LOROMAR-348546 format. One record per atom (N, C-alpha, C): residue in three letters; x, y, z. Coordinates in pm, whole numbers, plus 50000, padded with zeros to 5 digits. Layout:
ALAXYZ
...
REM end
This chain:
MET501014991650034
MET499964999049993
MET501065013149999
LYS500745022049923
LYS501255033949929
LYS500265041549941
THR501005057750009
THR501185070150034
THR500765080649921
ILE499705081549839
ILE499915095549732
ILE499565107549789
PHE500445115949702
PHE499945128349763
PHE499645136549614
PHE498305142749586
PHE498025148049487
PHE497695163049526
ASP498305170749417
ASP498215184749401
ASP496235184049352
TYR496175197949345
TYR494345197949311
TYR494635207949177
ASP494635217349198
ASP494725226849027
ASP495665221148918
GLY495215217248858
GLY496015214248752
GLY496565201248724
THR495935193448822
THR496315179048850
THR495165171048806
ILE494085176548956
ILE492535169648982
ILE491635177348880
HIS491455191348909
HIS490575203148889
HIS491425214348763
GLU490455213248676
GLU491075223448580
GLU490115235548596
SER491325241048677
SER491135255148694
SER490375265748624
MET490955267748540
MET490605282248444
MET489165284948448
PHE488265276148454
PHE486955279148483
PHE486395287048552
VAL487075286148683
VAL486935294748768
VAL487515304348820
TYR488725302848745
TYR489765310648826
TYR489745324048727
ARG489945321648637
ARG489715335148503
ARG489165344948545
PRO487685341848539
PRO486545350748583
PRO486845357348699
ALA487025351048819
ALA487305356048946
ALA488515365448927
VAL489745364248863
VAL491095374748858
VAL490475381048788
CYS489875382048656
CYS489635395748595
CYS488765403448667
LYS487755397948768
LYS486615404948879
LYS487565415148958
ALA488705403448996
ALA489455414049109
ALA490175426549066
ILE490585423948926
ILE491435433348846
ILE490755448048829
GLU489215441948779
GLU488295450548815
GLU488095463148916
PHE488025456749003
PHE487935459549163
PHE489505468749206
LEU490525468749125
LEU491775471549158
LEU491325485749044
ASN491305484848915
ASN491235491548867
ASN490055505148890
GLU489145500248935
GLU488525513749012
GLU488685518849142
GLN489945513749202
GLN490645521449286
GLN491925529149241
GLY491965529449055
GLY492625540049037
GLY493945534848977
TYR494125525648971
TYR494835517548859
TYR494415513548717
ASP495515512448678
ASP494915508848540
ASP495985490748468
ILE495175482948526
ILE496085467648533
ILE495265463248410
SER496225455148312
SER495735449148179
SER495265432848242
ILE494315433548171
ILE493845414148182
ILE495305409048151
PRO495715397748231
PRO496775389948201
PRO496705379948023
THR497625373647967
THR497235367347880
THR497235352647940
GLU496605342647841
GLU496505332147904
GLU497725321447981
GLU499005324447898
GLU499865320547953
GLU499975325348117
VAL500035338248157
VAL500355347548292
VAL499185339248369
PHE497755341448291
PHE496725331848425
PHE497335315948456
SER497905305448376
SER498295297948402
SER499625296948480
SER500525307448493
SER501435308948567
SER501035305648671
PHE500245314148735
PHE499205318448839
PHE498695303248943
ILE498295295848854
ILE497705287148918
ILE498135280448995
GLY497925275949108
GLY498675265949208
GLY499575272049288
LYS499865288049288
LYS500425294849358
LYS499695295249502
ASN500225296149630
ASN499635305849752
ASN498925319649676
PRO497745324449705
PRO497245336049669
PRO498185350049726
ARG498975349149839
ARG499525361249890
ARG500695364649762
ASP501625348949739
ASP502425349849649
ASP501985356249492
MET501155350549490
MET500035353449326
MET500205366849338
TRP499725374849409
TRP499575390149419
TRP500525393949434
LEU501205393149512
LEU502375399449543
LEU503545401449410
GLU503305389949340
GLU503935388349173
GLU503615397149113
PHE502175398249117
PHE501455401948960
PHE501255417048989
VAL501405420949109
VAL500745436849120
VAL501775440749275
PRO502725437249246
PRO503785442849355
PRO503565454949442
TYR503135466449327
TYR503175481049351
TYR501975484849425
VAL500905477849438
VAL499615475849492
VAL500205478349625
SER499035483449719
SER499545479549842
SER498925468949921
GLU499715462450043
GLU499135455250079
GLU497595452350115
ASP497495460750155
ASP495905461550172
ASP494735459650059
LEU495265465549953
LEU494355461549847
LEU494375452549764
ARG495695444449809
ARG495635429649772
ARG495335419649784
GLU495185422749924
GLU494305414750060
GLU492755414749973
GLN492305426249960
GLN490825428249918
GLN490375423349769
ALA491775426849690
ALA491515418749603
ALA491395403049544
SER492095401049650
SER492285382949688
SER491095379449748
MET490035389649885
MET489345384449858
MET487875388249788
VAL488085393949661
VAL487005392749564
VAL487435381949499
VAL488585378249487
VAL488805364249374
VAL488205351049488
SER488215352849606
SER487735340749663
SER486355339749641
LYS485265353349703
LYS484305354549661
LYS483705350949554
THR484405351249431
THR483745351349335
THR483735335149268
MET484995330349326
MET485345318749278
MET484345306149391
GLU484085312749524
GLU483255301449568
GLU481795304549515
GLU481585312449462
GLU480165317049393
GLU480235306649263
LEU481185306049214
LEU480995299249090
LEU481275282049090
ILE481875277649225
ILE482275266949249
ILE480465261849299
LEU480035268249360
LEU478955262249427
LEU477695266449346
SER478245263949260
SER476935270349119
SER477305257549024
GLY478485252949056
GLY478705239348954
GLY479325243248858
HIS480215256248848
HIS481445258848769
HIS482565251748728
SER482785244248823
SER484335233748861
SER483975222548749
GLN485235216448753
GLN485065207748632
GLN486705198548699
TRP486385187748679
TRP487485179848670
TRP487935173648581
TYR489615168948564
TYR489785165448437
TYR488925150748394
PRO489225145148239
PRO488545132148224
PRO489215121248332
HIS487925110248306
HIS488925101648398
HIS489055102648585
THR489215116648585
THR489995116148746
THR489055107348835
ARG487835111948838
ARG487235101248995
ARG487085093948960
SER486935084048849
SER487425069048866
SER488475064248874
THR489755070648823
THR491195068148886
THR491395068149009
LEU490915077749097
LEU491155080849226
LEU490335072149288
LEU488965063549259
LEU488445053449332
LEU489175043949324
GLN489535039749194
GLN490295024749169
GLN491375024649222
LEU491955040249298
LEU493395036749367
LEU493085037549501
LYS492065037549547
LYS491225039349671
LYS490735025849731
ALA490375017349641
ALA489955003949638
ALA490414997349647
GLN492195001449556
GLN493514991049581
GLN494114992349708
GLY493614996749805
GLY493935002149940
GLY494975013949981
HIS495315018149842
HIS496345029349881
HIS495565041449947
GLN496855050049991
GLN496025059950123
GLN496145076350015
LEU495165081150012
LEU495335092249905
LEU495425107150007
ILE496005119549987
ILE496225129050020
ILE495835138549931
LEU494905150649951
LEU495025160649885
LEU495825172449913
ILE496925177249893
ILE497515188249901
ILE497335201149804
SER496905216549857
SER497035223749765
SER497455239449815
ASN497615247149747
ASN498075260449779
ASN496815269749806
CYS496075263249846
CYS494945270049872
CYS494365278250011
LYS493355285850000
LYS492455292750105
LYS491625278350165
ASN491185277150270
ASN490455268750356
ASN489045270350279
TYR488045279150255
TYR487155280750170
TYR487315270550066
TYR488195276549992
TYR488055267749872
TYR488385253049889
MET489225247549965
MET489275230049980
MET487595228550006
ASN487045239150080
ASN486165236650194
ASN484435235050062
SER484975246349996
SER483815246549867
SER483715235149780
HIS485075224949738
HIS485425217949641
HIS485065206849726
ASN485405204049887
ASN484785192349895
ASN483025191249917
ALA482605203149916
ALA480915204049907
ALA480575198149786
MET480825207049663
MET480665195149549
MET481185188049498
PHE482295181749510
PHE482825168449497
PHE483045156249575
GLN482445158749705
GLN483005149349845
GLN484165142149836
LEU485115154749853
LEU486745151349835
LEU486625142949972
ASP485915144750051
ASP486625136650224
ASP486185118150181
GLU485385118050091
GLU484965102950089
GLU486015096849963
ILE487075105949934
ILE487875099849831
ILE489335101649909
PHE489775110049954
PHE490775116150028
PHE490685108450166
ASP491955106750228
ASP492045102550382
ASP492495116750456
LEU493145125050393
LEU493535137550413
LEU493425148150340
LEU493035158650381
LEU492695171650286
LEU493685183550351
MET494765188650246
MET495735193250312
MET495635210550247
ALA494835222150315
ALA494685234250245
ALA496115241350323
SER496705247950233
SER498245258550258
SER497575268050365
GLU496525274950378
GLU495615281950453
GLU496055276750589
ALA495785264750584
ALA495425257550725
ALA496955254450813
TYR498125257850723
TYR499565256250752
TYR500445263450740
GLY499545281150743
GLY500395288150766
GLY501305295150591
TYR500565288350533
TYR501045290950400
TYR502285285950363
GLN502925274850464
GLN503935271350426
GLN504215259850298
SER505355258550261
SER505895252250143
SER505125237450160
LYS504685230350041
LYS504415218950044
LYS505335207550100
ALA506215210250068
ALA507305199950173
ALA507475202650309
ALA507505214550365
ALA506615218750528
ALA505935211050539
MET504845211250460
MET503405207050462
MET503395194150529
ILE504255185450427
ILE504275170650396
ILE504975168950541
GLU506075177150602
GLU506575174850682
GLU505865172850823
GLN505005176450791
GLN504315175750925
GLN503605164450976
VAL502765157950875
VAL501905145450888
VAL503045131050830
LEU504185133950829
LEU504945122750784
LEU504615107150842
ASP504405113551012
ASP503985104151090
ASP503055094651083
GLN502475098251021
GLN500895092751003
GLN501115083550877
LEU502165086050785
LEU501825078450691
LEU502695066050636
ASN502175057850547
ASN503045045650468
ASN504155051450419
GLN505025042750395
GLN506475048150396
GLN506865045850239
SER505815042350148
SER506375041250044
SER505485053149987
LEU505725067949901
LEU505255076349902
LEU505535081849767
ILE504375087449730
ILE504275091549589
ILE503405107049547
MET504185117949511
MET503775130649463
MET503525130849301
VAL502045134649280
VAL501745140049161
VAL501075153549131
GLY501735160849080
GLY501515172849015
GLY501935180748903
ASP501415195248909
ASP501695199648749
ASP502835212248792
ARG502955211948915
ARG504235224148903
ARG505595218448994
ALA506835227648928
ALA507895223949012
ALA508055219949140
TYR506925232749219
TYR507055232749346
TYR506685218149406
ASP505615212149335
ASP505145195349357
ASP506225188549377
ILE506855186849246
ILE508075176649217
ILE509135178049343
GLN509545190249345
GLN510595196949436
GLN510115186549571
ALA509005192549626
ALA508475187349803
ALA508455171749783
GLY508475165049628
GLY508325149949678
GLY509735147549670
LYS510705149149625
LYS511895147949584
LYS512635153249741
THR511885161449816
THR512665165049937
THR512565152950027
HIS511445147749997
HIS511145133250117
HIS511325124850055
GLY511695120649935
GLY512315110249878
GLY511155104149786
MET510265107349759
MET509195098849686
MET509475099749528
LYS508725090349484
LYS508475090149323
LYS507485101949318
THR507995106249181
THR507055118049123
THR506795118749025
PHE505325118849018
PHE504555119148911
PHE504355135448811
GLY504725141948679
GLY504305153748640
GLY503315155448561
ALA501945160548638
ALA501115160348549
ALA501265171248419
ALA501645163848312
ALA502095170248196
ALA500775182148124
TYR499895173548120
TYR498255178848085
TYR497835192148155
GLY498655194948266
GLY498265205748388
GLY498975221648364
TYR498895226448435
TYR499555239548350
TYR501185242548393
GLY501755236948436
GLY503185236748446
GLY503785234748331
SER504845236448255
SER505505234848169
SER506575226448155
GLN507055220648049
GLN507795212548052
GLN509015210448099
GLU509325222248116
GLU510855226348211
GLU510515224248346
GLU509165229948370
GLU508945230548574
GLU509415209348600
LEU508715204148490
LEU508415191348529
LEU509625181348492
ALA510725188948416
ALA511805179948426
ALA512725170648495
ASP512585173648639
ASP512615164648699
ASP511935152248739
ALA510165150948731
ALA509715142748780
ALA510375129948723
ASP509925117748798
ASP510455106948714
ASP509755101148643
ILE508215099148624
ILE507325097348539
ILE506675109448477
LEU505935110748382
LEU505355125448318
LEU503755114448289
LEU503135120248306
LEU501665115348264
LEU500625128048187
SER500375123348067
SER499505131147938
SER497925129148004
SER497475121048133
SER496045118548178
SER496055112248289
LEU495305114448410
LEU496035110948543
LEU495495098848520
ASN495175086748458
ASN494645073648437
ASN495325068248419
GLU496685074448342
GLU498145064448352
GLU498755063048474
ILE498565070348577
ILE499045064248687
ILE499165046148703
LEU497495044648662
LEU497095031748718
LEU497805019448639
GLN499065027048516
GLN499935016648526
GLN501085013248566
TYR501315022848679
TYR502395024248762
TYR502265018848906
VAL501235023348936
VAL500555019749079
VAL499725009149084
GLU500064997149186
GLU499084991549150
GLU498624986649339
REM end
């Protein structure tokens, strides 16, 4: 039996359906405060997905005050929560069946995400995450620490055979830090360069079933 860590956005959740409109609304809010911020390209939007909100806003608009960045983040949170709970979120194809098969095989599944608590809770309400995953780890609940640091706090609860699945360099790095076999979700939002150190690349999540029994 293995313990498998799954990133959420870009690995399980096809995030752009809720993320893009929410960030656009936050940009509209900031522009109403006197700024002139352009809507990012799809490439820039993709680069934001998977980062914790504090880092994302600091990187995107470092010249905006911390207070306004926090307010913009709250606009994103409110908008995404509304979109999630109204059914706009989508998982990648074959995801639920793949996760259920892994669970049926007896593996311990853990969801780890650089997200706020409301985001995890909203997705849990819509997708019944706690019926699939043994542990739900939202970055906010861990003080927005790195994924490697978050994992460090739960290692004593885990089986010793560990796997990480994610679409970003920091997912792969977190796995490598703890000696895990790493799977890069090449269908997600990370670049090929980000996933260069992954042990195995997946073009669809269900391909993991070929490697984990």
